[in-house]
PyMOL commands that place a pseudoatom at each C-alpha (Angstrom):
pseudoatom trace, name=CA, resn=ILE, resi=1, chain=A, elem=C, hetatm=0, pos=[11.782, -2.016, -2.510]
pseudoatom trace, name=CA, resn=TYR, resi=2, chain=A, elem=C, hetatm=0, pos=[15.007, -1.365, -4.398]
pseudoatom trace, name=CA, resn=ILE, resi=3, chain=A, elem=C, hetatm=0, pos=[15.068, 0.460, -7.756]
pseudoatom trace, name=CA, resn=PHE, resi=4, chain=A, elem=C, hetatm=0, pos=[17.986, 0.037, -10.178]
pseudoatom trace, name=CA, resn=ASP, resi=5, chain=A, elem=C, hetatm=0, pos=[18.935, 1.479, -13.540]
pseudoatom trace, name=CA, resn=ARG, resi=6, chain=A, elem=C, hetatm=0, pos=[19.600, -0.815, -16.501]
pseudoatom trace, name=CA, resn=PHE, resi=7, chain=A, elem=C, hetatm=0, pos=[23.253, -1.126, -15.490]
pseudoatom trace, name=CA, resn=GLY, resi=8, chain=A, elem=C, hetatm=0, pos=[22.368, -2.386, -11.993]
pseudoatom trace, name=CA, resn=LYS, resi=9, chain=A, elem=C, hetatm=0, pos=[23.135, 0.843, -10.126]
pseudoatom trace, name=CA, resn=LEU, resi=10, chain=A, elem=C, hetatm=0, pos=[20.939, 1.251, -7.044]
pseudoatom trace, name=CA, resn=LEU, resi=11, chain=A, elem=C, hetatm=0, pos=[18.933, 4.456, -7.441]
pseudoatom trace, name=CA, resn=LYS, resi=12, chain=A, elem=C, hetatm=0, pos=[16.488, 4.312, -4.554]
pseudoatom trace, name=CA, resn=GLN, resi=13, chain=A, elem=C, hetatm=0, pos=[15.519, 2.205, -1.560]
pseudoatom trace, name=CA, resn=ILE, resi=14, chain=A, elem=C, hetatm=0, pos=[11.875, 2.606, -0.580]
pseudoatom trace, name=CA, resn=SER, resi=15, chain=A, elem=C, hetatm=0, pos=[10.328, 1.547, 2.718]
pseudoatom trace, name=CA, resn=PRO, resi=16, chain=A, elem=C, hetatm=0, pos=[6.761, 0.176, 2.859]
pseudoatom trace, name=CA, resn=THR, resi=17, chain=A, elem=C, hetatm=0, pos=[5.552, 3.409, 4.463]
pseudoatom trace, name=CA, resn=SER, resi=18, chain=A, elem=C, hetatm=0, pos=[7.193, 5.834, 2.037]
pseudoatom trace, name=CA, resn=GLU, resi=19, chain=A, elem=C, hetatm=0, pos=[5.382, 7.767, -0.680]
pseudoatom trace, name=CA, resn=GLY, resi=20, chain=A, elem=C, hetatm=0, pos=[7.274, 6.005, -3.485]
pseudoatom trace, name=CA, resn=TRP, resi=21, chain=A, elem=C, hetatm=0, pos=[9.848, 7.082, -6.040]
pseudoatom trace, name=CA, resn=ASP, resi=22, chain=A, elem=C, hetatm=0, pos=[9.616, 10.456, -7.776]
pseudoatom trace, name=CA, resn=GLY, resi=23, chain=A, elem=C, hetatm=0, pos=[11.824, 9.415, -10.709]
pseudoatom trace, name=CA, resn=THR, resi=24, chain=A, elem=C, hetatm=0, pos=[14.911, 11.302, -9.569]
pseudoatom trace, name=CA, resn=PHE, resi=25, chain=A, elem=C, hetatm=0, pos=[18.448, 10.403, -8.502]
pseudoatom trace, name=CA, resn=ASN, resi=26, chain=A, elem=C, hetatm=0, pos=[20.446, 12.892, -6.407]
pseudoatom trace, name=CA, resn=GLY, resi=27, chain=A, elem=C, hetatm=0, pos=[17.778, 15.501, -7.140]
pseudoatom trace, name=CA, resn=GLN, resi=28, chain=A, elem=C, hetatm=0, pos=[18.044, 15.130, -10.922]
pseudoatom trace, name=CA, resn=PRO, resi=29, chain=A, elem=C, hetatm=0, pos=[15.201, 13.693, -13.029]
pseudoatom trace, name=CA, resn=MET, resi=30, chain=A, elem=C, hetatm=0, pos=[16.035, 10.351, -14.595]
pseudoatom trace, name=CA, resn=ILE, resi=31, chain=A, elem=C, hetatm=0, pos=[15.567, 9.907, -18.333]
pseudoatom trace, name=CA, resn=SER, resi=32, chain=A, elem=C, hetatm=0, pos=[12.721, 7.949, -19.902]
pseudoatom trace, name=CA, resn=ASP, resi=33, chain=A, elem=C, hetatm=0, pos=[14.110, 4.427, -19.815]
pseudoatom trace, name=CA, resn=ASP, resi=34, chain=A, elem=C, hetatm=0, pos=[13.610, 0.948, -18.373]
pseudoatom trace, name=CA, resn=TYR, resi=35, chain=A, elem=C, hetatm=0, pos=[14.284, 0.451, -14.673]
pseudoatom trace, name=CA, resn=TRP, resi=36, chain=A, elem=C, hetatm=0, pos=[14.326, -2.651, -12.511]
pseudoatom trace, name=CA, resn=PHE, resi=37, chain=A, elem=C, hetatm=0, pos=[13.013, -3.278, -9.024]
pseudoatom trace, name=CA, resn=ARG, resi=38, chain=A, elem=C, hetatm=0, pos=[13.429, -5.901, -6.326]
pseudoatom trace, name=CA, resn=VAL, resi=39, chain=A, elem=C, hetatm=0, pos=[11.007, -6.426, -3.459]
pseudoatom trace, name=CA, resn=ASN, resi=40, chain=A, elem=C, hetatm=0, pos=[11.962, -8.535, -0.444]
pseudoatom trace, name=CA, resn=TYR, resi=41, chain=A, elem=C, hetatm=0, pos=[9.089, -9.458, 1.826]
pseudoatom trace, name=CA, resn=THR, resi=42, chain=A, elem=C, hetatm=0, pos=[7.892, -11.912, 4.456]
pseudoatom trace, name=CA, resn=GLU, resi=43, chain=A, elem=C, hetatm=0, pos=[4.863, -14.064, 3.678]
pseudoatom trace, name=CA, resn=PRO, resi=44, chain=A, elem=C, hetatm=0, pos=[2.004, -13.668, 6.173]
pseudoatom trace, name=CA, resn=ASP, resi=45, chain=A, elem=C, hetatm=0, pos=[1.966, -17.461, 6.638]
pseudoatom trace, name=CA, resn=GLY, resi=46, chain=A, elem=C, hetatm=0, pos=[3.077, -17.402, 10.262]
pseudoatom trace, name=CA, resn=LEU, resi=47, chain=A, elem=C, hetatm=0, pos=[6.289, -19.212, 9.312]
pseudoatom trace, name=CA, resn=GLY, resi=48, chain=A, elem=C, hetatm=0, pos=[8.335, -16.150, 8.410]
pseudoatom trace, name=CA, resn=THR, resi=49, chain=A, elem=C, hetatm=0, pos=[8.871, -17.359, 4.842]
pseudoatom trace, name=CA, resn=GLN, resi=50, chain=A, elem=C, hetatm=0, pos=[11.051, -14.873, 2.951]
pseudoatom trace, name=CA, resn=ARG, resi=51, chain=A, elem=C, hetatm=0, pos=[10.260, -14.086, -0.696]
pseudoatom trace, name=CA, resn=GLU, resi=52, chain=A, elem=C, hetatm=0, pos=[11.768, -11.940, -3.429]
pseudoatom trace, name=CA, resn=PHE, resi=53, chain=A, elem=C, hetatm=0, pos=[9.941, -10.441, -6.412]
pseudoatom trace, name=CA, resn=VAL, resi=54, chain=A, elem=C, hetatm=0, pos=[11.900, -8.903, -9.296]
pseudoatom trace, name=CA, resn=GLY, resi=55, chain=A, elem=C, hetatm=0, pos=[10.520, -6.982, -12.257]
pseudoatom trace, name=CA, resn=HIS, resi=56, chain=A, elem=C, hetatm=0, pos=[10.955, -3.972, -14.466]
pseudoatom trace, name=CA, resn=PHE, resi=57, chain=A, elem=C, hetatm=0, pos=[9.041, -0.906, -15.581]
pseudoatom trace, name=CA, resn=THR, resi=58, chain=A, elem=C, hetatm=0, pos=[9.421, 1.961, -18.019]
pseudoatom trace, name=CA, resn=LEU, resi=59, chain=A, elem=C, hetatm=0, pos=[9.664, 5.525, -16.747]
pseudoatom trace, name=CA, resn=LYS, resi=60, chain=A, elem=C, hetatm=0, pos=[7.996, 7.876, -19.217]
pseudoatom trace, name=CA, resn=ARG, resi=61, chain=A, elem=C, hetatm=0, pos=[8.401, 11.619, -19.107]
for i in range(1, 61): cmd.bond("trace and resi %d" % i, "trace and resi %d" % (i + 1))
show_as sticks, trace
zoom trace
């Protein structure tokens, strides 16, 4: 999972086993704003089909 700010700057890359994003960048809390994410994954169809899911969320403080 990749998290970006509204300008497209990569803020965090999260692995499937991580605890998630704590809303910070370089140790500093990010402001309440909209952020985007991209998830790349492999379908469990036995064919190795690659998919991408893109969306956004609002961080509220």
